[in-house]
C-alpha positions, 0 to 999 in steps of 0.5 A: 368795899367803897372806893376811897373817894367815896368815903371821902365824899362827905367827910369834913376832914377828906384828906385825913380820914380814920376809922372807926365812922366819925360822928356828925354833931350838926342839927338842931342845937340849944341857942342864946343871944347875949348882948350884955356878955354876961354869960361866963359870970352867970355860969352859962357853960355849967350843965345845970343853968338852962334857963338862958336857952331858950331858942334853937339853932341848926348848926353849921348854919349862922343864926344870921341865916335862914338855914339855921332857923335863927335869921337874926341880922341884927348886931349880937356879939356874943352867941351861945350854943349848948347840946346833949351829947352822948359819950363813952370814956375812951378805952386805955390809950384811946383819945375823943377829939371834937372838930370843929370846922370854923367858929366866927370869929373866937371860940371857947368850949366846954364840956360838962361845966369844964374848959377844954379848948379855946380858938380865935379866927373865924375861918379855920377849924381847930379840935378839943380833946375832950379825954379828960372831960368825959368821967363817966359813961352817958349823956353829957352838955356840950357848950360852945360860946362865940364871940364876933364883933361885927365893928372890928375892923382888925379882925379878919371879916372878908366881905362880911358887913360892918354895918347893921345892913349890907351895903356896896359890895359886903353881905350879911354876917357869918357869925359863930359855927358855921362849918361842921363839928364832928367827934372822932376817937383816936389812938393816944399816938395818932396823926394830926396833920398831913401834906403831900407835895408832888415833885413830877419832874423829880418823879416824887412825892414829899410828904410830911405828918404830924403827931398829937405828941411827941413819940413815947416809943420808937415809930414807924410810918408807912405809906402806900400809894395807889391808882386803881389798882395799880401800886405806884408807891410803898416806903417805910420810914422811921420817925425820930420826933413829932414831925416827920418829912420825907420823900416818896419815890414814885417810879411811874413818874420817870416814863415820861411818855406814859403820864396821861393817867397820872397827872392831875388837870382839871381836864383830867382830874386823876387822884392818887389813893393814900394809905398811911400807917403808924407802927411800934418800930419794935413789935411791928404792931398797929398804932394809927392808920389813915386814909387820903389823897393826893393829885400829881401835878407840878404848878409853875410860871415863865416868860409870862406864862402860867404853867400846869404840869409844865406846859402852857395853861390859859386860866379861865376863872370867875370870882367865887364869893362862896355865898348862898342866900340862905345860909350865907357863907356856910353850904351843904355838902350837896351845894359845894358839890354843885358849885363845881359842878356848874363851874365847868358846866359853863366852861370856867377851869377854875374859880378865884375864892374870895375873901373866904377860905372854904369848906373842905368838902368844896375844895375836895369836889374841885379835886376830884372833878377838876377845878383850879382854885386860888385860895384868899385870905379874908381882909380886915380893914384896919392897919395895926399890930392886932391885924398883923398878928390875926391875919398872920396866925389864921393865914398860916393856919388856912396854908397848913389845913390846905396844902394838899389839895392839888385844886388849889393853884395860887395863895392870896393873902391879900386883896385890893390894899385891904388892910393896908390902905397905903402900901405906897407911903406906909413902910410898915403896910409894905412890909406887911404885904412882903412879909405875908408873900414870904410867910406864904413861900417859906410855909409853901414854896410849890406854888404861886403867891400873890401878896396883893391882887388888883393892883399896888403889886409888890412881892408876887409869883402872878401880877393879878390886875383889876380892870372894869372898863366895860370896852373890850377895845380898851381892854385890847389896847390895855393888855393886847400887846406881845410885850405884856408877858415881858411886864409892860404895862400899857398904863400904870393907872388904869383904876384908882391905884397904881399897878405896881409899887417902886422898885417892883421888876418883872421877872416872868410873872403871868398878868392875870386879868383877875377881876374884870366885867361885872355887868348887871341888868337894870334894876327895878326902880328902887332896888338895892344892887351893886354892879359896874355896868347895867345892860337891859337884855340878856342879849346885851349882857351875852354881847358885853361878855362875849367882847369882854372874854374875846379881848382878855382871850386875844391878849398877852394875859396868861388868864381871866377872872370874871367878876363873878360867879353868882349874884350875891345880895345886893351885888348882882353882877354874876353869870347866875342868879343867887340861886344859881340859875344861868343867866343865858343859856349854859351852852351860849355861856359855854362857848363864851368862856371857852372861846379860843385866840383869834 
């Protein structure tokens, strides 16, 4: 029998897998732009309407990208997809589900001309129940309409440019389907959500699950946790509603001197396998069964120090845009894995995933190989009721989807006051920032949350500071004093914005240099580029990087995040090139990035 972790590696939802096998719907689909937005009126969703679908797109790559086969980066606000799928009517007591990893930004889905689902939010997934639309066995026509308004500044878009061509630090758009599409047959009573929250100090794991609907009969759930051949826990609980939340005792965690083979960390990324079985309480017959995994680790902070498993842990991060030249925000499973491997090979212990809700397959490899992650909500660029509604809805979905990944150690709903340009002057904007912090802590109190990373800090468990000085001695002067761990900042204005807002008091939060560096090689004459400074040679690059990292390591900081992991379009300030080649020898990069305090 394959190891559960290997089964999860290619699955689009690696922490909730059930038999039988899922069916991937990636590959060629018929495709059409709808610049006049006439598709609904002209009934493009009807199986008999084929004339508009003259193009072909490779799903799940966005049509702006070369990997899609379309490679059209012009403004096209409405996209249509179509393909035939061979389906059978589910047996009695079974349902047929269609899952989308992400469709940017607004999606409508039809099967056989019948509307089966809608979703808004371009960075999180959704599910359509096809059961009622499958009235016969055989081939059916699946149609998707995606709407992505490029000029809508209230739409959470992250680093996707609202201009026709990329400029400064913004990139080509990723519209439409950009994460896996897949089919799954499930029992009528089935698990749709599974959360794991370890509490190592209390020798337990909190489990939360949700069913597809309110149970029509009494049910029990059995949770079995194993590490290799070792059974860590087995517990049965009665389910009294559509959701259940309960603690699973893990007695092995009580042995404080024997935890090395249990606790998860980048150096020892031990994972625990989980089997969750839903059963009829009266007859004790199986109803649903899923496999999952989790990591036993605790995250904390105290006295200006970030804590992993109750011990100080220095963060060595780079800013990860999650962008590939040929496929934009989308990526193959192999490409996602390779980025995690490269980060570890060059000496990083984490990545700050920037302005992107990353593919769950990337999160899986971070879990399995051992890489810490900060997860950040893609920003809108204007403040108002529509922005608030959209960000709250999508951020809630993102946390719910990703809460169980041990690799994620911080949530960041806003970056550099994007979408809230004047929180010091407009009370509503600061209320929104603080509300997102408190919403995040209500959904997941187990991790640090940062309401606004970079400057204008308000509610936050980590004080993230962005400072692009190119001089190591200036970094030492600003962050090298011992009182930094007590939140005493040498300068309130190292850049264009003040670091903390009025009334903010330090309460033991770590200070992290969460963006710095950013040097690029001197560009060719006439080339489009962006960086915070230029260097002439590889030797100059290594010297600049070493000086800045040394200053950050020798300071009172709790960690650093270098800008950035890879060159991305015209933003050419990466440690690696766009095709993931190190700019200086990997061993030299690793020596610089793993430097210890002098």
